[in-house]
C-alpha positions in Angstrom: 15.6 -18.4 -30.3 16.1 -17.7 -26.6 14.8 -14.9 -24.5 18.2 -13.2 -24.5 18.1 -12.9 -28.2 14.8 -10.9 -28.1 14.8 -7.2 -28.2 13.9 -5.4 -24.9 10.5 -4.3 -26.3 9.5 -7.9 -27.2 10.6 -9.1 -23.8 8.6 -6.3 -22.0 5.6 -7.2 -24.2 5.8 -10.8 -23.3 6.1 -10.0 -19.6 3.1 -7.6 -19.8 1.1 -10.3 -21.6 2.0 -12.8 -18.8 1.0 -10.2 -16.1 -2.3 -9.5 -18.0 -3.0 -13.2 -18.2 -2.5 -13.6 -14.5 -4.8 -10.7 -13.8 -7.5 -12.2 -15.9 -7.0 -15.5 -14.1 -7.3 -13.8 -10.7 -10.4 -11.8 -11.8 -12.1 -15.0 -12.9 -11.3 -16.7 -9.7 -12.7 -13.7 -7.8 -15.9 -13.7 -9.8 -16.4 -17.4 -9.2 -15.8 -16.9 -5.5 -18.3 -14.0 -5.4 -21.0 -16.1 -7.2 -20.5 -18.9 -4.5 -20.7 -16.3 -1.7 -23.9 -14.8 -3.4 -25.5 -18.3 -3.5 -24.7 -19.0 0.2 -25.9 -15.5 1.3 -29.2 -16.0 -0.7 -29.6 -19.5 0.9 -29.3 -18.0 4.4 -31.4 -14.9 3.8 -34.2 -16.4 1.6 -34.4 -20.0 2.9 -32.8 -20.7 6.3 -33.4 -17.5 8.2 -37.2 -17.3 7.5 -37.6 -21.0 8.6 -35.4 -20.4 11.7 -37.6 -17.3 12.6 -40.8 -19.3 12.3 -39.4 -22.2 14.3 -38.3 -19.8 17.1 -41.6 -18.1 17.1 -43.3 -21.5 17.6 -40.9 -22.4 20.4 -41.5 -19.1 22.1 -45.3 -19.3 21.8 -45.2 -22.9 23.1 -43.3 -21.7 26.2 -45.7 -18.8 26.5 -48.6 -21.2 26.4 -47.1 -23.3 29.2 -46.8 -20.1 31.3 -50.4 -19.2 30.4 -51.6 -22.8 31.3 -49.9 -22.3 34.7 -51.6 -18.9 35.1 -55.0 -20.4 34.4 -54.5 -22.8 37.2 -53.1 -20.2 39.6 -55.3 -17.1 39.2 -58.4 -17.0 41.2 -60.3 -14.4 39.0 -62.5 -15.8 36.3 -61.9 -12.8 34.0 -58.1 -13.3 34.3 -58.7 -16.9 33.4 -60.7 -15.9 30.4 -58.0 -13.4 29.3 -55.4 -16.1 29.7 -57.5 -18.6 27.7 -57.9 -16.1 24.9 -54.1 -15.5 24.8 -53.6 -19.2 24.8 -55.9 -19.7 21.9 -54.4 -16.8 20.0 -50.9 -18.4 20.4 -52.3 -21.8 19.3 -53.6 -20.3 16.2 -50.3 -18.5 15.4 -48.4 -21.8 16.0 -50.7 -23.6 13.6 -50.1 -20.8 11.0 -46.4 -20.9 11.4 -46.3 -24.7 11.1 -48.4 -24.5 7.9 -46.0 -21.9 6.5 -43.0 -24.1 7.4 -44.6 -27.0 5.7 -45.0 -25.0 2.5 -41.4 -23.7 2.7 -39.7 -27.0 3.4 -38.8 -29.0 0.4 -36.3 -31.5 1.8 -37.2 -35.0 2.8 -35.4 -34.6 6.1 -37.2 -31.3 6.9 -40.6 -32.9 6.1 -39.8 -35.8 8.4 -38.9 -33.4 11.2 -42.1 -31.4 10.7 -44.2 -34.6 10.9 -42.5 -35.4 14.1 -43.2 -31.9 15.5 -46.9 -32.2 14.4 -47.2 -35.7 16.0 -45.7 -34.4 19.3 -47.9 -31.3 19.1 -51.0 -33.4 18.7 -50.2 -35.3 21.9 -49.3 -32.1 23.7 -52.5 -30.3 22.6 -54.6 -33.1 24.1 -52.7 -33.0 27.3 -52.7 -29.3 27.8 -56.3 -29.0 26.8 -57.2 -31.3 29.7 -55.1 -29.2 32.0 -56.7 -25.9 30.9 -60.2 -27.4 31.2 -59.5 -28.4 34.7 -58.1 -24.9 35.5 -61.0 -23.2 33.9 -63.3 -25.4 36.0 -61.6 -24.2 39.2 -60.1 -27.7 39.8 -56.7 -26.4 40.8 -55.5 -29.6 42.5 -56.5 -32.0 39.7 -55.0 -29.5 37.1 -51.7 -29.3 39.1 -51.5 -33.1 39.4 -52.2 -33.5 35.7 -49.6 -30.8 34.9 -47.0 -32.6 37.0 -47.8 -36.1 35.5 -45.8 -35.6 32.3 
């Protein structure tokens, strides 16, 4: 039996069934694509963006602390030095909180390795910048400037 031997109604029914089958295939492909898109969007919104935000805050506060350390050296007024020191300590506390949050959020081995490297570098930096700030708070501007430029 060939297609030309079929009545028109049967031919139209077969064509309709074929079109319906193709529509189902397209719908399934679309649903699978949307599920992948949803997974990617969730990964960005719930995992990558919060981590990026915390890292950017840490970077900003580190730059702010470098500026504050410079101000401690430069300002002649003790009350301004104290205000700057308080701002520095506040930023240092927030940096510590953000790094702790990142440590809890990060589950990959590579991420943990990078966080350890950041913490190791931060330990060395904290020791160095603490010395600079102590010299600045003690009105030892020249020594603090020399130490600051010795990196």
